[in-house]
N, C-alpha and C positions, 0 to 999 in steps of 0.2 A: 951497677949488675950482670953479669953475661948473661946472655939469652937465654940457656940452658937452665940458669938458678935461677931468671925471672920464671920461666914457666913452671918449674919446681915449685915455686913459693906460691904461685896464682894458683898449681892444683893443691895444695894445699889447706890454702884459705878457704877455696871453693869447697873443698871436704868437711873445711869446719863449719862452714858457714851452713851446710846443708845438715847437716849433724843435727847443729844447735836449733837449723829451726822446723826440722824433723819433732825435735825433743817440746819444741813448742808446741808443735800441733798436734802431739798424742798428748803433751797436760792439757790441752784445750778443749778436744775432743770428750773426753768425761762430764766435762761442765758444764760442755754445751749439750749434750745429751741427756743429762740429767734431767728427771723430768721433774717438775716444781709439782707439791703437791697440791691438793684438789680438797675442800673443804665443802662436805655437805651439812646443809642446815637444814633446819624446820620453823617457819614463822606461823605461830597461832596469832589469830584475830578477832573481835569484838564481834567482827560483823559478819551479816551474811554474805557467802562465798560470791567472790567476784563483784560485790556492790558498788553501784556506778562510784567515784570517784574515791570512798573510804576504802571499801574494799579494793579498789582498780588502784588506787595506793600504794596496797600493799602488793599488788600484782607487778606494778611500773616499779617498785623498789627492787623486786627481786631478778625484773629484768635488767634494770639496769645495773646492778651488781655486775650481775654474769656477764653483758656487755665489755663492762670496762675493766675488769679483772681476766677477760681471756678465758671465761670457764672456770677460774681456780677456786671462785666460791659461789656455790649452785643454792639458791636458797625454795627451798617447794614452801608453799605459801598453802594453809590452811585456813577455811571458815569458821566461825564460829558454831561450835558442833561438832565438825568434821572432827578432830581430836579431843578439844578441850571443851569446854561449857562458854560459851563468849565473856562471862565475868571470870570466868578460871584461869586468864592470862596469865596475871600479875603469879598465882602461887605456880604455874607451869615454868615458864622462863628462870624465874625466881631458883628453882627446884634446878633447872636446866638439865632433867635427863632427854638421852637420847630422840624417846618415847612423845616428851611431851614439847619439844621445843628447844630454839636454842635461841630466838627471836619472837618479839610479842609489837603487836599492831594496835592498837587502842587509845585511851582519854585518860588522864591522868585523873580526874574526878572520880573517876569509879572505884579509888582502892583508898578512898578516905579513910574504911578500916583499918589498913596498914597504916596510916599516916593522915595526919589533918591535912598536912602541907602540901600533901600529893596536887590536891585542888587549886591551888596556885598557880598549878602548870600546865592548866586547861580553861579553866576559864573562873572569872572572879566578875561577879553583878556589880553592874555599873563602873564594871573597870576596864580593861585596858583592852581596845581595837586587833587587830592582826595585825598592825604594821608596829603599836604600839610594844607588845607584847614579841613580839621577833626584837625590838631594840634592846628590851630588858635583859631577853635570854644571851642575845649575840655580843651587847656589847655593854649590857647593865649588870652584869654581875649574876645574873637571875642561872644562869646556863651551870654556875659552879656551885650555887645550892641543892641544885634539882641535882645533881650526880652525887653531892657528898651524898645526899638523902638517899639518894637509891642504891648507894654502894650498900647500906646497912641492909641491904633486902639483896643483896649479890646482885645487885643487875647494871648496865649501865643506860640511860635516856638519850635520847636523839628529838628534837621535834621534827613531825612532816609532814606536815600537814597545816592548815588551817580550812577555817567553813566560812569564815568573816563575821562581819553581824549576821545573829538568825533572826529569824520569825519569836513572835513571842507564843504562837501556839496555838490551838487549835481546842474551841471549845464548844459544849452543848449549850449554853446561854451567854447572855452577853456581861461582858464585866463593866457595870458600872460606877460601883462603887469599891472600896478595899473589902466592904460586907461579903461581898459576892463570891470572894476566894475562901468565905469559913465553911469549913465542910467538904472543900471541892479534892475529889481524889484526882489528883493531875499528874502523868509521869513526868516527871521533872530531877534530873540527877546534881549531884556535887550542891555547891553554895549555893545555887538556885533554890534547889530544893529545901536545906533551910530556911530559909528564905519565906519559904512558901507555908511552912511548918509555922515558924512565927507569925506569919498572918492569919494562921488558923487554919491555914487548909492541911492536907495529909498528902507528901510525897512521895509517890509509890516509883519504883526502881525497875525497870522492862525491857531485857534486850530489844534492841530494832525491831528483830523478827519476828515479836512478838506482841507489836505495840497497837497494830491493827486490830488483830481480836479483843483485844483486851478494851478498844474503844468502841469497837462495833458492838461488843456483848454487852457494855455497861460497867465494867469490873472497874475501868476508869470513866471522868467526865470529862479528863479533858488532856491534851500534851504537847510538848516539845518534839520535834524533834531535833531540823537543821535549818531548811530555806523549801522555800518554794520548788526547788528543781526538784529535790528527794520525796518531796509531802506529793507533788504531783505521781510521782513513781508510787510510793505507796497507797493511795487513792483514798488518805484522809481526806478529801471530800464526801465522800461514801459516807462518813461516821459522823462529823462533826460541822454544825452551820455555819461558824464562826471563827475567823482568821485572823488574831490580833499580831501588834505589831508595833512597836518593834523589844528586838528579844532584848531583853535590860538585861535579864538573867546571865547571857552567854553572845557580850558584843566582839570576843572575835576568841573563837575554840581553838583551841592548840591541839595537835594530834598528836600523839606520842609514838615511837617505836624503841623498845627496852630492848637491849641483847643482854642474856645471860653473861656475870663479870668472867669467869672462867673462860667460856668460848670466847671472848674480847681478846682476852687476854693470851689467847693462842694463836692470835690472827699476826702474819709479820704488820710489820709495818705501813707498806703502801697498800696492804689490803684494808686494813684499819682505815687508810685515805680514804679509798675509794667508799665503802661503808658512810662515812662522813660526808663524801660530798653526794653520794647517792642522797642522800638525809635532805640534804641543802636543796635539792634540785625538787625532790619531792615537795617539801613545803612550799615551794614560788609555782609549781604544778597545778596542788591543789585550789590553794586559792584563784587560781586566775581562773581555773572552771569554776569554781564556784559565783566569780564576780562577772566570768562569762554568758552562762549558763539560767539563774535565779530569775532574773526581768522577763524573762523569754518565757520562762514557767509560769511566772505568775501571772500573765495576761491571759497564759489556757485556761488556767485557772478561774482566775474573773469573768475571761467573755464567754467563754466554753461552757464550765462548770456551774454559772451565776454563784461564785464562794463570794461571801458577804464578809468585805474584808474591814478589818476596823483596829481602831489608835486606840491603845490604853489611855486614858483621861489621866489628865495632867497629877490632878488629884489622888490617885493610884500609885502613880510612875514614883511620887513624892514621897510618899509611905512606906513604899518597897524600898527607896533608898535610904529610907531611913533606919530601915529594916534588916537592910543588905551591913549598913555600920554595925550596928550591934552582931548580928551572925558574926561578921571577920573580926571584928573585937576579941567574941568567946573562943573561935577558933583558933587565934593566936595566944590565944592566954591557954590554952590549952596542953601546950610541952614546949621548951624552949626552941628545939626547932622551928614548930608553928611562928614563933614568937619573931624569929630571926628571919624568916622568908618571909612574913609582912610587913616585918619594919625596911625591910629592901624594898618590898612590892611598891609600898607607901612612900619613899624618899623618892624611889626612881619618877611613882605616878604626878609626885609636886611638878618636878624638874621637866616632865614632857609637856605637862600640860599647861606648864607656865609656856614655853617653846609654842604650842599647836594654839595658843593664842592671838597668838600673833603670826600664824602661818597656816592652819587648815578652817580653822572658825573663820577668818574675815574670807577666804577665799571659798568657805561655801557659806558664806554669806552672801556674795557676790551677783548670782540666783536672783536675788530679792529687787537688783539696783532694775 
C-alpha cells in the first residue's frame, strides 16, 4: 500500500472508530444518568417507640436496609400507638395502605385470632429454643409453611430476632403447686396463655407499654415479659415480689417482620435480597444482645433490688408440660393448616432432640463433673 493510501485508510478508520465510540458513549450516558427508583415505606411495630432490643431491632433493620440499598429503600419506623395500635399491626400491614404501613415488626403469636397456626412461629411451651427454631424455619421446612400461611393474608413473613429462653414471670405470691395457678390473672400471650387457662388461671393479653400499670394496680396478679434486661428497665420489681424461672412457656421466642405482599412484589430482586439479608442480621443481633445482657441485669435485680428469685417446682412444670400437650393437640385439630404446621413441628422436634441428646445435653452436664 502506498504511503498516501495508507494515510487515507488510517484516517477513515480513525474517524469511524471515533464515531462508534461517540455512539457508544452517547447511548451509555442515559443509562448511567438514569436515576433508580427510591422506595419509601412505613414500618409499624407492636413495641413502644425505640424500645431496647425489640423496638431497637426495628430501628436497626430500617438503618441496615437503607445502608445496603444505598438509600433506595427507606423505611420510617413507628412504635406501637404512633400510627396504629400495638396489636393492630397485622391488619395494618395486611391491608397495606400507605397510611397504615408496608411492614410490621411484632411476634406471630399475637395473631392467633387470625389463624391458630401463627403461634407455632413465635413460641411453643416446652418447644424449640432459639437454635432449634432457626433450624426448623431455615432448614426444616418451617419457613415455607409460614409463607404459605401468611400469603392468605397478603403478607410475607421473616424471622428477625429471638429472645432466647425467657424468665417464668413476676408473681405476687409463691407458686408451690399447680393449685396456686387457679384463678390467677396473668399477662401471658400465645399458647402459654392457653396452658395457664387449662390450669385454671386467667390469661390476659396486654401490650408491653401497659403491663407495669396493670400489675401495679392489681388488674393482673402476675406477668411474664421477656427477661432480666427488659424486666429491670420496666421496673417490675417494684410491683411484684417473686421472679420465677424457667420460661417454660417461651423457651425461644421468635420475633417477626411481615411485609405487605403487594409491596414486596413491587421490589426489584436486589432489594428483596437486601431485605432478606437484613432480617438474618437482625435475627442473630437480637439473640446475641439478649444473651450478653440478661445475666448482668439479673444480678442487679437480685443484689441491688433484693428480688426473690424462685424456680418453678418440678411437679408444677410436669403438670404444665402435660397440659401443654393437650393444648397443642387442640390447636392442631382446629384447622388443616394448624395440623400441617404442628406435624412438621413435631417431626423436626423429634429429630433435633435425638441429636441434642448426643451433643447439647452431654455438654451441659459436664459442669457437674
